[in-house]
C-alpha positions in Angstrom: 48.4 38.2 -29.6 48.1 36.7 -26.3 48.9 32.7 -26.2 45.5 30.8 -24.9 47.4 27.5 -23.3 44.7 25.8 -21.0 45.9 22.6 -19.6 43.1 19.6 -20.1 41.6 18.3 -16.8 39.4 15.6 -16.4 36.9 17.6 -18.0 38.2 20.0 -20.3 40.5 19.8 -23.1 43.9 21.0 -23.9 43.5 24.3 -25.5 46.5 26.1 -27.5 46.3 29.2 -29.5 49.5 30.3 -30.4 49.3 32.8 -33.2 52.9 33.5 -33.3 54.2 29.8 -33.6 51.0 28.6 -35.6 49.7 26.1 -32.9 45.7 26.4 -33.0 44.4 22.8 -31.1 42.5 21.1 -28.7 42.5 17.9 -27.2 41.4 15.7 -24.9 37.5 15.3 -23.1 35.2 18.0 -23.3 32.3 18.1 -20.7 33.0 21.1 -19.0 30.1 22.3 -16.7 29.6 25.4 -17.8 30.2 25.4 -21.9 29.7 28.8 -22.6 31.9 29.8 -19.9 35.0 27.7 -20.9 35.0 28.4 -24.8 34.5 32.3 -24.5 37.6 33.2 -24.3 38.2 30.9 -27.2 35.8 32.4 -29.6 36.7 35.9 -28.3 40.4 34.5 -29.3 39.1 33.5 -32.8 37.2 36.7 -33.4 40.5 38.8 -33.1 42.9 36.3 -35.2 39.8 36.4 -38.1 41.2 40.2 -38.1 44.8 39.2 -38.8 45.1 35.8 -39.5 48.6 33.8 -40.2 49.0 32.9 -44.0 47.6 29.0 -43.4 45.6 27.8 -40.4 45.9 24.5 -39.5 43.3 24.1 -36.3 43.8 20.5 -34.7 40.8 18.4 -33.1 42.5 15.1 -31.2 39.1 14.8 -29.3 38.4 11.3 -27.3 35.2 12.6 -26.4 32.3 15.8 -26.1 29.3 16.0 -24.9 26.0 17.4 -27.0 26.7 20.8 -25.0 30.3 20.7 -26.1 29.6 19.8 -30.1 27.6 22.7 -30.3 30.3 25.0 -29.2 32.9 23.0 -31.5 30.5 23.9 -34.2 30.8 27.5 -33.4 34.6 27.1 -33.4 34.6 25.6 -37.0 32.2 28.3 -38.0 34.4 31.2 -36.9 37.0 28.9 -38.9 35.1 30.0 -42.2 36.2 33.7 -41.9 39.5 32.8 -41.9 41.2 32.2 -44.7 43.2 29.9 -45.5 42.0 27.5 -42.6 41.9 23.9 -42.5 40.9 22.1 -40.1 43.5 18.7 -38.8 40.5 16.0 -37.2 42.1 13.2 -35.1 40.5 9.9 -33.9 41.4 7.1 -32.6 41.3 4.1 -35.2 38.8 2.1 -33.8 36.6 5.0 -32.9 34.2 5.5 -35.3 31.5 7.8 -33.4 34.4 10.6 -33.4 35.2 10.0 -37.0 31.3 10.1 -37.8 31.4 13.9 -35.7 33.7 15.0 -37.4 32.5 13.9 -41.0 29.1 15.6 -39.7 30.8 18.5 -38.6 33.0 18.8 -42.4 29.4 18.6 -43.8 28.0 21.6 -42.0 30.9 23.9 -42.1 31.1 24.1 -45.8 34.0 26.7 -46.4 36.7 24.9 -44.2 38.5 21.7 -45.5 38.9 19.2 -43.3 41.7 16.6 -43.0 41.0 13.2 -41.3 43.5 11.0 -39.4 43.9 8.7 -36.9 46.2 8.2 -33.7 
């Protein structure tokens, strides 16, 4: 499976999707001008991955900020993880960032089939 490795920019997050090495991470700031175009390859990749996933999948979110448009696509990503057996989410947030912690808890309430592990950094 091809690897997605996008370097983060000022308005776009770093994205690494590497099945062979078990790395699934979105980090940084997510406020791309066109969220659908930015996240479309990620969603397509997850569709392919769900057909033949690793025995365990730990998907890391280490976001500093995301806008409202990005939150919809993040929810789409999390929803796709519901179709991946033994998937879990590692939701990182800065120790003093209550908004990001709360956002993760709201996502975990919506996405029932995927356990969340909350971590500070």
